[in-house]
DOPANU-626850 format. One record per residue (C-alpha): residue number from 1; residue in one letter; chain; x negated, y, z. Coordinates in steps of 0.05 Angstrom, whole numbers, plus 32768, in hexadecimal, padded with zeros to 4 digits. Each point is the difference from the previous one (the first is absolute). Example, Ala and Ser with C-alpha at 12.3 -4.5 7.8 and 13.67 -1.06 7.14 Angstrom:
2
PT    i  aa  ch     X     Y     Z
PT    1   a   A  7F0A  7FA6  809C
PT    2   s   A  7FE5  8045  7FF3
This chain:
278
PT    i  aa  ch     X     Y     Z
PT    1   m   A  8000  8000  8000
PT    2   i   A  7FC6  8030  800C
PT    3   t   A  7FEC  8025  7FC0
PT    4   d   A  7FB8  800B  7FEB
PT    5   h   A  8008  804A  800F
PT    6   e   A  801A  7FF2  8046
PT    7   a   A  7FC8  7FCD  800D
PT    8   e   A  7FCD  8035  7FEC
PT    9   q   A  801F  8030  8032
PT   10   v   A  7FF9  7FCC  8037
PT   11   i   A  7FB7  7FF3  7FED
PT   12   r   A  7FF1  804B  8000
PT   13   a   A  8021  8009  8044
PT   14   n   A  7FD9  7FC6  801E
PT   15   e   A  7FBE  8019  7FE4
PT   16   d   A  8010  8047  8016
PT   17   g   A  8006  7FEB  8049
PT   18   r   A  8031  8037  8013
PT   19   v   A  8045  7FF3  801C
PT   20   p   A  802E  7FED  7FC5
PT   21   i   A  8041  8026  7FF5
PT   22   v   A  8035  7FDB  7FD8
PT   23   f   A  8036  8029  7FDE
PT   24   v   A  8043  7FE0  7FF0
PT   25   h   A  802E  8021  7FCE
PT   26   g   A  804C  7FF8  7FFE
PT   27   l   A  8034  7FF8  7FCA
PT   28   w   A  7FFE  802C  7FC2
PT   29   l   A  7FB6  8011  8009
PT   30   l   A  7FBD  7FE1  7FEE
PT   31   p   A  7FBE  7FFB  8027
PT   32   s   A  7FE8  803E  7FDB
PT   33   s   A  8030  8028  802A
PT   34   w   A  7FCC  7FF9  8038
PT   35   d   A  7FC4  8018  7FD8
PT   36   r   A  7FFB  8044  8023
PT   37   w   A  800A  7FE0  8044
PT   38   a   A  7FC9  7FCE  7FF2
PT   39   t   A  7FD0  803A  7FF2
PT   40   v   A  8012  8023  8041
PT   41   f   A  7FF7  7FC1  802A
PT   42   a   A  7FBE  7FEF  7FDC
PT   43   e   A  7FE6  8045  8010
PT   44   a   A  8014  7FF5  8048
PT   45   g   A  7FD6  7FC1  8005
PT   46   y   A  802E  7FC7  7FED
PT   47   a   A  7FFE  7FCC  7FC8
PT   48   p   A  8042  8008  7FDA
PT   49   l   A  8024  7FC9  7FDB
PT   50   t   A  803D  800C  7FD4
PT   51   p   A  801B  7FBB  7FEE
PT   52   g   A  803F  7FF7  7FD7
PT   53   w   A  803C  7FD4  8008
PT   54   p   A  7FF9  7FBF  7FD9
PT   55   d   A  7FFF  800E  7FB5
PT   56   d   A  7FFF  804C  8007
PT   57   p   A  7FED  8021  7FBD
PT   58   q   A  7FC3  802C  8002
PT   59   t   A  8021  8041  7FE8
PT   60   v   A  8043  8022  8001
PT   61   e   A  8001  7FFC  7FB4
PT   62   e   A  7FF5  7FB5  8001
PT   63   a   A  8034  7FF8  8037
PT   64   n   A  8036  8024  7FDB
PT   65   a   A  7FF0  7FDA  7FC0
PT   66   s   A  8003  7FBC  8024
PT   67   p   A  8033  8007  8038
PT   68   d   A  800B  7FB5  8007
PT   69   a   A  7FBD  7FFA  8022
PT   70   f   A  8021  801B  8040
PT   71   a   A  803A  7FCF  8002
PT   72   n   A  8009  7FCA  8034
PT   73   k   A  7FCD  8019  8033
PT   74   t   A  801A  7FF3  8046
PT   75   v   A  7FEA  8021  8041
PT   76   g   A  7FE1  7FBD  8015
PT   77   d   A  7FDA  7FFA  7FBE
PT   78   v   A  7FE1  8045  8009
PT   79   a   A  7FF1  7FF7  804A
PT   80   d   A  7FDC  7FBE  7FF1
PT   81   h   A  7FD9  8021  7FC8
PT   82   f   A  7FE6  8037  802E
PT   83   a   A  7FF2  7FCE  8037
PT   84   e   A  7FD5  7FD7  7FD0
PT   85   l   A  7FD9  803E  7FED
PT   86   i   A  7FF6  8015  8048
PT   87   a   A  7FE7  7FBA  8011
PT   88   g   A  7FC5  800E  7FD2
PT   89   l   A  7FEA  803D  8026
PT   90   s   A  7FC8  7FFA  8032
PT   91   k   A  8020  8034  802E
PT   92   k   A  8048  8008  8016
PT   93   p   A  801C  803B  7FD8
PT   94   a   A  802D  8039  800F
PT   95   i   A  803F  7FFC  7FD6
PT   96   v   A  8028  803B  7FE4
PT   97   g   A  8041  7FF4  7FDB
PT   98   h   A  8039  8029  7FE3
PT   99   s   A  8049  7FED  7FFA
PT  100   f   A  8002  7FB4  7FF4
PT  101   g   A  7FB5  8006  8008
PT  102   g   A  800E  801B  8046
PT  103   l   A  802A  7FC3  800E
PT  104   l   A  7FC8  7FD4  7FE6
PT  105   a   A  7FCD  8024  802B
PT  106   q   A  802A  7FEE  803D
PT  107   i   A  8008  7FB8  7FE9
PT  108   l   A  7FB5  7FF9  7FF8
PT  109   a   A  7FF2  8022  8042
PT  110   g   A  8032  7FD1  8020
PT  111   r   A  7FD6  7FC6  7FE6
PT  112   g   A  7FC4  801E  8025
PT  113   l   A  7FDD  8017  7FC1
PT  114   a   A  7FF9  804A  800F
PT  115   a   A  7FCF  8028  802A
PT  116   a   A  8033  8038  7FFC
PT  117   s   A  803A  800D  7FD2
PT  118   v   A  8028  803B  7FE6
PT  119   a   A  8046  7FF6  7FE4
PT  120   i   A  8019  803C  7FD8
PT  121   d   A  804B  8004  7FF5
PT  122   p   A  8002  7FB4  8008
PT  123   a   A  8038  7FD5  7FE4
PT  124   p   A  8029  7FE0  8038
PT  125   f   A  7FF4  7FB9  801B
PT  126   r   A  802E  7FCF  8023
PT  127   g   A  801A  8020  8040
PT  128   v   A  8000  8047  7FE4
PT  129   l   A  804A  8010  7FFD
PT  130   p   A  800D  8048  7FE8
PT  131   l   A  8018  8006  7FB8
PT  132   p   A  8008  804A  7FED
PT  133   i   A  8029  8013  7FC3
PT  134   s   A  7FC3  801F  7FDE
PT  135   s   A  7FDC  7FBD  8006
PT  136   l   A  803A  7FDC  7FDF
PT  137   k   A  8001  8033  7FC8
PT  138   s   A  7FB5  7FF9  7FF5
PT  139   a   A  8006  7FB4  7FFB
PT  140   r   A  803E  8000  7FD5
PT  141   p   A  7FDA  7FFE  7FBD
PT  142   v   A  7FEA  7FBA  8015
PT  143   l   A  8034  7FE7  8031
PT  144   g   A  803A  8018  7FD4
PT  145   n   A  7FF7  7FC5  7FD1
PT  146   p   A  7FF4  7FBA  801E
PT  147   a   A  7FDC  7FEB  7FC1
PT  148   n   A  7FC8  8031  8011
PT  149   r   A  7FE8  7FD0  8035
PT  150   n   A  7FD7  7FDB  7FCC
PT  151   r   A  7FEE  803D  7FD5
PT  152   a   A  7FCF  8039  7FFF
PT  153   v   A  8028  8040  8008
PT  154   p   A  7FE8  8046  7FEC
PT  155   l   A  801C  8040  801C
PT  156   t   A  801B  8037  7FD4
PT  157   y   A  7FE5  8045  800E
PT  158   e   A  8040  8013  8025
PT  159   q   A  7FFA  7FC2  802C
PT  160   f   A  7FB6  800E  800E
PT  161   r   A  8011  8048  8010
PT  162   f   A  8031  7FEB  8036
PT  163   a   A  7FDA  7FC5  801D
PT  164   f   A  7FB9  801B  7FFD
PT  165   a   A  7FFA  8049  7FEB
PT  166   n   A  8039  8025  8021
PT  167   a   A  7FD2  802B  802A
PT  168   v   A  7FD6  801D  7FC7
PT  169   s   A  800F  8030  7FC7
PT  170   e   A  8020  7FE8  7FBF
PT  171   d   A  7FBE  800A  7FDA
PT  172   e   A  7FD9  7FD7  8033
PT  173   a   A  8034  7FCA  8001
PT  174   k   A  7FFB  7FF8  7FB5
PT  175   e   A  7FB5  7FFD  8004
PT  176   l   A  8002  7FCB  8037
PT  177   y   A  8031  7FD7  7FD8
PT  178   s   A  7FD5  8000  7FC1
PT  179   t   A  7FBF  7FF5  8026
PT  180   f   A  8013  7FCA  8032
PT  181   a   A  8044  7FDF  7FF5
PT  182   v   A  8002  7FB8  7FE8
PT  183   p   A  8034  7FC8  8003
PT  184   a   A  8007  7FD7  803F
PT  185   s   A  8013  7FBA  8014
PT  186   g   A  8049  7FFC  8015
PT  187   i   A  7FF9  7FC7  8032
PT  188   p   A  7FE0  8027  803A
PT  189   l   A  803C  802F  8004
PT  190   f   A  8031  7FC6  8002
PT  191   q   A  7FD4  7FDF  8035
PT  192   a   A  8000  803F  802A
PT  193   a   A  804B  8009  7FF7
PT  194   t   A  800F  7FBB  801B
PT  195   a   A  7FC8  7FFA  8034
PT  196   n   A  802E  8007  803C
PT  197   l   A  802D  7FC9  7FE5
PT  198   n   A  7FC9  7FCE  7FF0
PT  199   p   A  7FD9  7FE1  803A
PT  200   w   A  7FCD  7FE4  7FCD
PT  201   t   A  7FF4  8041  7FDC
PT  202   e   A  7FBA  8013  7FEA
PT  203   v   A  8010  8048  8015
PT  204   k   A  7FED  7FF7  8048
PT  205   v   A  7FC8  801A  802C
PT  206   n   A  7FDF  7FE0  803D
PT  207   s   A  8003  8040  8027
PT  208   k   A  7FEC  7FDF  8042
PT  209   n   A  7FBE  7FE1  7FE9
PT  210   p   A  7FCB  801A  8032
PT  211   d   A  7FCE  8000  7FC6
PT  212   r   A  802B  802F  7FD7
PT  213   g   A  7FD2  803B  800D
PT  214   p   A  8011  804A  8004
PT  215   l   A  8039  8017  7FD3
PT  216   l   A  8016  8044  7FE8
PT  217   i   A  8041  800B  7FDB
PT  218   i   A  8004  803F  7FD6
PT  219   s   A  8045  801B  7FEB
PT  220   g   A  800F  8036  7FCD
PT  221   e   A  8034  802F  801D
PT  222   k   A  8028  8004  7FBF
PT  223   d   A  7FF7  7FB8  7FE8
PT  224   h   A  8040  7FE5  7FE0
PT  225   t   A  7FE6  7FB9  7FF7
PT  226   v   A  7FE5  7FF4  8046
PT  227   p   A  801E  8036  802D
PT  228   w   A  7FEB  800D  8047
PT  229   a   A  8037  7FD1  801A
PT  230   i   A  7FDE  7FC4  7FDE
PT  231   a   A  7FB9  8015  8011
PT  232   n   A  8012  800D  8049
PT  233   a   A  8025  7FBE  8006
PT  234   s   A  7FC1  7FDD  7FE5
PT  235   f   A  7FD7  8026  8034
PT  236   k   A  802E  7FEA  8038
PT  237   r   A  7FF9  7FB7  7FEB
PT  238   q   A  7FB5  8007  7FFD
PT  239   k   A  7FFC  8022  8044
PT  240   r   A  800C  7FBB  801E
PT  241   n   A  7FB7  7FF2  7FEF
PT  242   s   A  7FCB  8008  8036
PT  243   g   A  7FD4  8028  7FCF
PT  244   v   A  8002  8049  7FEE
PT  245   t   A  803F  8011  7FD8
PT  246   e   A  800C  8047  7FE9
PT  247   i   A  802E  8025  7FD0
PT  248   v   A  7FFA  8045  7FE0
PT  249   e   A  802E  8027  7FD2
PT  250   i   A  7FE2  802A  7FC8
PT  251   p   A  802D  803E  7FF5
PT  252   n   A  8020  800E  7FBD
PT  253   r   A  7FE8  7FC1  7FDE
PT  254   g   A  8024  7FCC  7FD7
PT  255   h   A  7FF0  7FB8  7FEC
PT  256   a   A  7FCB  8019  7FCF
PT  257   l   A  7FD6  801B  803A
PT  258   t   A  7FC4  7FD3  7FEE
PT  259   i   A  7FFC  8019  7FB8
PT  260   d   A  801D  8046  7FFE
PT  261   s   A  7FDB  8042  8009
PT  262   g   A  8000  7FF8  804C
PT  263   w   A  7FE0  7FBB  8000
PT  264   r   A  7FC0  8019  8023
PT  265   e   A  8025  8012  8040
PT  266   v   A  801C  7FB9  8004
PT  267   a   A  7FBD  7FE1  7FEF
PT  268   d   A  7FDE  8029  8036
PT  269   t   A  8035  7FEB  8033
PT  270   a   A  7FF4  7FB6  7FEF
PT  271   l   A  7FB5  8009  8000
PT  272   a   A  7FFF  8021  8045
PT  273   f   A  8027  7FC5  801C
PT  274   v   A  7FD4  7FCC  7FE0
PT  275   k   A  7FC1  8024  8018
PT  276   r   A  8018  7FFA  8048
PT  277   f   A  7FFF  7FB4  7FFE
PT  278   t   A  7FCB  7FEB  7FCE
């Protein structure tokens, strides 16, 4: 499952000797969405890795030309992919994830694989109960058609504007859409939607594992996709852990907070937390 490019990142991180930092993207984005973050963390003394989900295309252009590459990727598939990559590292990494990547960061931390983790606007896991109307509207492009479970689903600009880019100008929203947006696997959203009804769901986090490590949840104040109610409910579940668990809200930010013009504030918030524990 590990690509040559990902294997090279692992080798470089091991040879580098610094603490690795693994970035995990969410739906409708690619690993390249973390490029600026990787530079910031490298300059701060970390060895960054930006793996993809299984079969991720290399570029936005390739992704939009071959959308089927994203289909049928479950949360469990992706978690196992990242766990396999982390197993090749000589040092336990910090993990930073956004959206479904934030959920995956918590899953991996719950397996004891993280020295510290940051979950940014994380998708909900089993036990997280709030379901705000804006979240339902954001997920409707996928959940509105049961056949999308086994498909790769793109967002129209209007859908992206609501779900990701509601807190930026129209011009910036259009730029973000053309620069970053790609199709996404439908299955994870169906898994998340039914997690509280399915005891065997892959969308679950071992929040009580004493080896979970320190965790920070970052919430964008204006996020439609993962509003404060969801982020805070995840925080309350994670607070059962004996380790450090914190939450912070970034004012005036939507779900695109990791890629929009204010990304550096979010990156610096994550970096400050990681620095405290690694």
